[in-house]
C-alpha positions in Angstrom: -0.2 0.1 0.3 1.7 3.6 -1.1 2.2 5.8 1.8 0.3 9.0 1.3 1.7 12.1 -0.6 3.8 14.7 1.1 1.2 17.0 3.1 4.2 20.1 3.0 4.1 20.0 -0.7 1.2 21.0 -2.6 0.6 18.3 -5.5 0.3 19.9 -9.0 -3.5 20.0 -9.8 -4.7 18.2 -6.8 -6.6 18.9 -3.7 -4.2 19.7 -0.7 -4.0 16.4 1.5 -5.0 16.4 5.1 -1.6 17.0 7.0 -3.3 15.6 10.0 -3.7 11.8 9.6 -1.9 9.5 11.7 -0.6 6.5 9.4 0.6 3.2 10.7 4.6 2.9 11.2 6.7 0.6 9.5 7.8 -2.6 11.0 10.1 -2.1 13.7 10.9 -2.4 17.4 7.4 -2.0 19.3 7.0 1.6 20.8 8.5 1.6 24.5 10.3 -1.5 23.9 13.8 -1.3 25.8 16.5 0.0 23.7 20.4 -0.5 23.8 22.3 0.0 26.9 23.7 3.3 27.3 27.5 4.0 28.2 28.6 3.7 31.9 28.0 -0.1 32.4 25.2 -2.8 31.6 23.2 -1.6 34.6 23.0 2.3 34.1 19.8 3.4 32.7 19.1 7.0 31.3 15.5 8.9 30.6 15.2 9.5 26.8 13.2 10.8 24.2 13.2 8.4 21.2 12.7 10.0 17.7 12.7 8.4 14.1 14.0 5.2 13.0 11.7 2.2 13.9 9.0 4.6 14.8 8.9 6.8 11.7 5.9 7.6 9.7 6.7 8.1 6.2 4.2 10.6 4.4 5.9 11.2 1.1 7.6 8.5 -1.6 9.7 11.3 -2.1 11.4 11.0 1.3 9.8 13.5 3.4 9.7 12.0 7.0 6.9 13.0 9.9 8.8 11.0 12.7 7.4 9.5 15.6 8.3 10.9 19.0 9.0 8.3 21.7 7.8 8.4 25.3 10.4 8.6 28.1 12.1 5.6 28.8 14.6 4.7 31.6 14.9 5.7 35.0 16.2 8.6 37.0 18.3 6.0 39.3 19.2 8.3 42.4 23.1 8.3 43.7 23.7 7.8 47.2 25.0 11.0 49.2 27.2 11.6 52.6 28.6 14.4 54.7 31.0 16.9 53.7 34.3 18.3 55.1 37.1 20.6 53.9 39.5 19.1 51.2 43.3 19.2 51.2 45.4 20.4 48.4 47.3 17.7 46.3 49.5 17.9 43.4 48.7 16.3 40.2 49.7 16.8 36.7 52.6 18.9 38.0 49.9 21.8 38.9 48.1 22.0 41.7 44.3 22.2 42.4 41.7 21.8 45.1 38.5 19.7 45.0 36.6 21.5 47.4 34.7 19.9 50.2 35.0 16.3 50.6 34.6 13.7 53.2 37.3 14.2 56.0 40.1 11.5 55.8 39.6 11.1 51.5 42.6 12.1 49.6 42.5 14.7 47.0 41.8 13.2 43.6 44.2 15.5 41.9 47.0 13.7 43.5 46.1 11.0 40.7 46.0 13.3 37.9 48.0 12.8 34.9 49.3 14.8 32.4 47.1 16.4 30.1 44.0 15.5 32.5 41.8 18.2 34.0 41.7 19.7 37.3 39.1 18.3 39.9 37.8 21.8 41.2 34.9 20.4 43.2 34.3 16.7 44.3 31.1 17.6 46.6 29.0 14.9 48.5 25.6 15.4 49.4 23.7 15.5 52.7 22.3 12.6 54.6 18.5 12.4 53.6 15.5 11.3 55.3 14.0 9.4 52.0 15.2 8.2 49.0 14.7 10.0 45.6 14.6 13.5 47.3 14.9 15.8 44.5 17.5 18.5 44.2 16.8 20.5 41.2 18.7 23.3 40.1 22.2 24.2 38.9 23.5 27.5 37.4 26.9 29.0 36.6 26.9 32.9 37.5 30.3 34.7 36.8 33.0 32.9 39.2 30.4 30.6 41.0 28.2 27.8 40.2 25.3 27.4 42.4 23.6 24.3 43.3 20.1 23.3 45.4 21.0 21.2 48.6 17.7 20.4 50.0 16.4 23.4 52.1 19.4 25.6 51.1 21.0 27.0 47.9 24.8 27.0 48.0 27.4 28.8 45.7 30.8 27.3 45.0 33.8 29.3 43.6 34.7 27.9 40.1 38.2 28.9 40.8 39.1 26.8 43.9 35.6 24.9 44.7 35.2 26.7 47.8 31.9 27.5 49.5 31.2 31.3 48.8 27.7 31.7 50.3 24.7 29.8 51.5 21.2 30.7 51.5 18.8 29.0 53.7 15.1 28.4 52.5 11.9 27.2 55.2 11.9 24.1 53.5 13.2 21.6 50.7 13.4 23.3 47.4 11.0 20.9 44.8 11.4 23.1 41.9 13.6 25.1 39.5 14.0 26.7 36.3 16.9 25.8 34.3 17.7 29.3 33.4 18.1 32.4 35.2 17.8 36.2 34.6 20.3 38.1 32.5 21.5 39.7 35.9 21.5 36.4 37.8 18.2 36.0 39.5 15.9 33.0 40.0 12.9 31.9 41.4 12.7 28.4 42.8 9.6 26.6 44.5 9.8 25.0 47.6 7.7 22.5 49.9 4.2 24.0 51.3 2.3 22.7 54.2 1.1 19.4 52.2 3.3 16.4 51.6 4.5 16.4 47.8 3.4 19.7 47.0 5.4 22.9 45.7 3.6 25.6 47.8 6.0 28.8 48.0 8.2 30.7 45.5 11.5 32.4 46.7 13.6 34.7 44.4 17.3 34.6 44.8 19.8 37.2 43.7 22.4 34.9 42.8 25.3 37.5 42.2 24.5 38.8 45.8 24.2 35.5 47.7 20.7 36.8 49.0 17.3 35.9 49.1 15.1 39.2 47.9 11.5 37.7 48.2 9.4 34.5 49.7 5.7 34.3 49.0 3.1 31.5 48.6 2.5 30.6 45.2 -0.9 32.0 44.1 -3.4 29.6 43.1 -5.4 29.7 39.6 -8.6 28.4 40.5 -8.5 25.0 38.4 -10.6 22.0 39.4 -8.9 19.7 41.9 -6.0 22.0 41.6 -3.0 20.9 43.7 0.8 22.2 43.9 1.7 18.4 42.8 4.0 18.0 39.9 5.0 21.5 39.7 7.5 22.9 36.5 8.5 26.1 35.8 10.3 28.0 33.5 11.9 31.8 33.3 12.3 34.4 30.9 13.0 38.0 31.2 11.1 39.1 34.2 8.7 36.5 34.1 8.2 33.0 35.5 5.3 30.4 33.7 4.5 27.3 35.9 2.2 24.7 35.5 0.9 22.0 38.0 -1.7 19.5 38.7 -4.9 21.3 37.8 -3.4 24.7 37.3 -0.8 27.1 36.3 0.2 30.8 36.2 2.8 33.2 35.6 4.5 35.9 38.2 7.1 38.7 37.9 10.8 37.8 38.9 11.3 41.4 40.4 8.4 41.0 43.0 6.6 37.7 42.7 3.4 39.5 41.8 0.9 37.6 39.6 1.0 38.4 35.8 -2.6 38.0 34.5 -2.7 35.5 31.5 -5.7 35.2 28.9 -8.6 32.8 30.1 -8.6 29.6 28.1 -11.9 28.0 27.2 -13.8 25.5 29.1 -12.3 21.9 28.7 -8.7 23.4 28.1 -5.8 23.5 30.2 -2.1 24.7 30.0 0.5 21.9 28.9 3.5 23.7 30.6 6.0 26.6 29.6 9.8 26.8 28.2 11.9 29.4 29.1 15.2 30.6 28.1 15.7 33.5 25.4 11.8 33.4 25.2 8.9 32.3 27.0 6.6 29.6 25.2 3.3 28.1 26.6 1.6 25.1 25.5 -2.1 24.6 26.1 -4.6 22.2 24.9 -8.2 21.0 24.6 -9.9 17.6 25.3 -12.7 18.3 22.3 -9.8 18.3 19.7 -6.8 16.7 21.4 -4.5 19.1 19.8 -1.7 21.0 21.4 -1.3 24.9 20.8 1.8 27.1 21.1 2.0 30.3 22.1 5.2 32.9 22.1 4.2 35.0 25.6 4.9 38.4 26.3 6.8 38.2 29.7 5.5 41.6 30.7 2.0 41.1 29.8 1.4 37.5 29.8 -0.5 37.8 26.5 0.2 35.6 23.2 2.4 37.7 20.7 1.9 34.6 18.1 0.1 31.4 18.4 0.2 28.1 16.6 -2.7 26.0 16.4 -0.9 22.7 16.1 -1.8 19.4 14.1 -5.0 17.8 15.1 -4.3 14.9 17.8 -0.7 15.8 18.4 0.3 16.8 21.9 3.3 18.9 22.8 5.8 16.3 24.0 8.8 18.7 24.5 10.1 22.3 23.5 13.7 21.6 22.6 14.3 25.5 22.0 11.9 28.7 22.7 14.1 30.7 20.1 13.8 29.7 17.7 11.1 27.3 18.5 11.9 23.8 17.9 8.9 21.5 19.4 8.3 17.9 19.6 4.9 16.5 18.9 3.5 13.0 19.9 0.1 11.4 19.4 -1.8 9.7 22.8 -1.6 6.2 20.8 2.3 7.1 20.2 1.9 6.0 16.6 2.3 9.4 14.9 4.4 12.8 15.8 7.6 14.5 15.2 9.8 17.4 15.6 8.9 20.7 13.8 10.3 24.3 13.7 8.2 27.2 14.2 8.8 31.1 13.3 6.2 33.8 14.2 3.4 31.2 14.8 3.9 29.2 11.5 5.7 26.1 10.6 8.9 26.9 9.4 10.3 23.2 8.6 9.5 19.4 9.5 12.6 17.8 10.6 13.4 14.9 8.2 15.2 12.2 10.2 15.2 9.7 7.1 14.5 6.8 9.2 17.2 7.3 11.6 16.7 7.4 15.7 17.6 9.8 17.7 17.7 10.2 21.6 18.1 13.5 23.6 17.7 13.0 27.3 14.5 14.1 28.9 14.0 14.0 32.6 10.7 12.2 34.0 7.9 14.9 34.8 5.1 13.6 37.5 2.4 15.3 35.2 4.5 16.2 32.1 4.9 20.1 32.8 8.6 20.3 32.3 8.4 20.9 28.4 11.9 22.3 28.4 14.0 19.9 30.6 15.7 18.1 27.9 19.5 17.5 27.6 21.4 16.2 24.8 20.0 18.9 22.2 21.5 22.2 20.7 20.0 24.7 18.7 21.2 27.7 16.9 19.2 30.2 14.8 19.5 27.8 11.9 20.7 24.3 13.0 19.3 21.5 15.4 22.2 19.1 16.9 20.6 15.9 17.9 22.2 12.6 19.1 21.3 9.4 17.5 20.2 6.4 19.6 23.2 5.0 20.7 24.5 1.8 22.4 27.3 0.8 24.8 29.2 -0.8 22.5 29.4 1.3 19.3 28.6 4.6 20.7 26.4 7.1 18.5 26.6 10.0 16.0 25.4 13.6 16.5 23.7 14.9 13.2 23.1 18.5 12.1 19.7 19.8 10.7 18.9 22.8 8.8 15.8 24.6 10.7 14.8 26.2 7.2 14.6 23.2 5.2 14.1 20.2 7.9 17.0 18.5 6.0 20.2 16.9 7.4 23.3 19.0 6.8 25.7 16.5 8.1 26.5 13.5 10.2 29.3 13.1 12.4 30.5 9.5 12.1 32.1 9.7 15.8 35.1 7.2 15.2 35.9 7.3 19.1 32.8 4.6 19.4 31.5 6.5 22.5 28.4 7.8 23.1 28.1 11.8 22.6 25.5 14.3 24.3 25.2 17.6 22.9 25.8 20.6 25.4 25.5 23.5 23.0 26.4 24.8 19.8 29.8 26.4 18.7 29.3 28.0 15.5 29.3 25.2 13.1 30.2 22.7 15.2 28.7 21.2 18.9 30.2 21.0 21.9 29.5 17.7 23.5 30.0 15.3 26.7 32.0 12.4 25.6 30.3 10.0 28.3 32.6 7.8 30.4 32.6 3.8 29.5 33.2 1.1 32.2 37.1 1.7 32.1 37.5 5.2 30.3 37.0 8.8 31.7 34.5 11.1 29.9 35.7 14.1 28.2 34.2 17.5 26.7 34.7 17.3 23.2 34.0 19.6 19.9 32.3 17.9 17.1 32.0 19.0 13.3 30.8 17.6 10.5 34.1 15.7 9.9 32.6 13.3 12.9 36.2 13.4 14.4 35.8 14.6 18.0 38.6 16.8 19.5 39.1 16.9 22.9 39.0 20.3 24.8 38.8 18.8 28.5 39.8 15.3 29.7 38.4 14.1 32.9 40.7 12.3 35.0 41.0 8.4 34.6 40.5 8.3 38.8 37.4 10.0 38.3 35.5 7.2 35.8 33.7 5.5 38.7 32.3 8.9 39.9 31.0 9.8 36.6 29.5 6.4 35.9 27.2 6.7 39.4 25.4 9.8 38.3 22.1 8.3 37.3 20.1 11.3 37.3 22.3 14.6 36.4 22.4 17.8 34.7 25.5 18.5 32.3 27.0 22.2 32.0 30.1 23.7 30.0 30.9 27.0 30.6 34.3 28.9 30.2 36.1 26.1 29.8 34.9 24.3 33.1 32.2 21.1 33.2 30.0 20.5 35.7 27.8 17.4 36.7 25.2 17.9 39.2 23.0 15.4 40.5 19.3 16.2 40.4 18.3 13.3 43.0 19.6 12.3 46.0 19.2 8.8 47.9 19.2 7.7 51.7 22.2 5.8 51.0 26.1 6.6 51.6 28.3 4.7 49.8 31.5 4.6 47.4 31.2 6.7 44.2 27.7 6.8 44.4 27.0 9.7 47.1 28.3 12.5 44.8 26.6 15.9 44.5 28.5 18.1 42.3 31.8 17.5 40.2 33.4 20.2 38.5 36.6 20.3 36.1 38.7 23.0 34.5 41.5 22.6 32.1 
């Protein structure tokens, strides 16, 4: 049976076909079936969004692809954490370094550093916790320090020597945080309220000054059976957008006051927000089961443009707010794809040509964390995605033109190691080359030639520590690489209790 014609190309002399139909996927691995094991050992799992390949739904014999977007798979296995104590200085690779606070009696990891390996700036253990799976969301690099949420406080460490610079206590545990800050280094986090598992309060922190500016209860939006469970948030400019079970809302960063948002018709609700360079809001209605994407004015809460989506497809993730790049998926998980938008109109549909891609996306209780994916990088005209990899042969990074949706180049990755894009760098992408069971990871630059060029080599002595981050965020900023856990556990053993690692050349 031939595939339907491409809905993005008008057929000469023919009526424009329906672009919203769902077509059966070709034979292949069933949706949700376990994929290959990632690097880091056979027991290590990750949370990934798989798009393309066996899930692709072809819509044109000429090669156009409307690829199916897979659901989150894997699990966020927590790492164990222990107490902290001051570190001692060591000599490694001919250059002194410090690894910041560590458990008393431990040797400095820089003692084992070899020539060409990066310094270990921070080797920070987490605190004891009263329950397994305690979230510690939020890591930001601001000037000369890196800031991490640690249960009921926010702590800044120097990016030069790893020492603690300041700590801001909060009344209760931080339970949600955006991945971005304002341009002047301010951020709003959510912390627990009076009820169990609810994020009931906001606090605004000045990360440059190291102080809390204001602290307020989260205003309710009046939704049916509203509860602050599963709250996820995004920040852009002077606005924070958040969505939770049964409700959503926007506030100003400067003073915490509510930003009025347009009423949504009965039977519709906010899917979530994505921030950064712009603030995007997704909403959908039960009646047509279709997501709508809006670019929101942070000052007024009103939409500056709206894309009315494709019938039957829901917003799964937003890879970038500016330019807008969105991943969509149907409820039956048989159709969907990745689309670029511009001024509320479709710019392109990304053509995966039968290949699987797997950016790493965290689990969300009610799937409001639209902008939380890692392993994807976007510039004004290019999207970088990692192919679905495996433990033995690694993966590749492919670049796509956002104007045409076509692939620009495919890095072949002769290293046979898994690569996670961190950020774009001109016509190249900077990526984390993950550790294997016997080789430490590295930060590399990857271009169309496919040969990763090492920018920062993690010491071999830290390989086990790298491999024991089962739920983490990764940042590369000013020649420094950070790995920060996003979940604590009640244990305290070996390399499984790291909370924050930082390296510099």
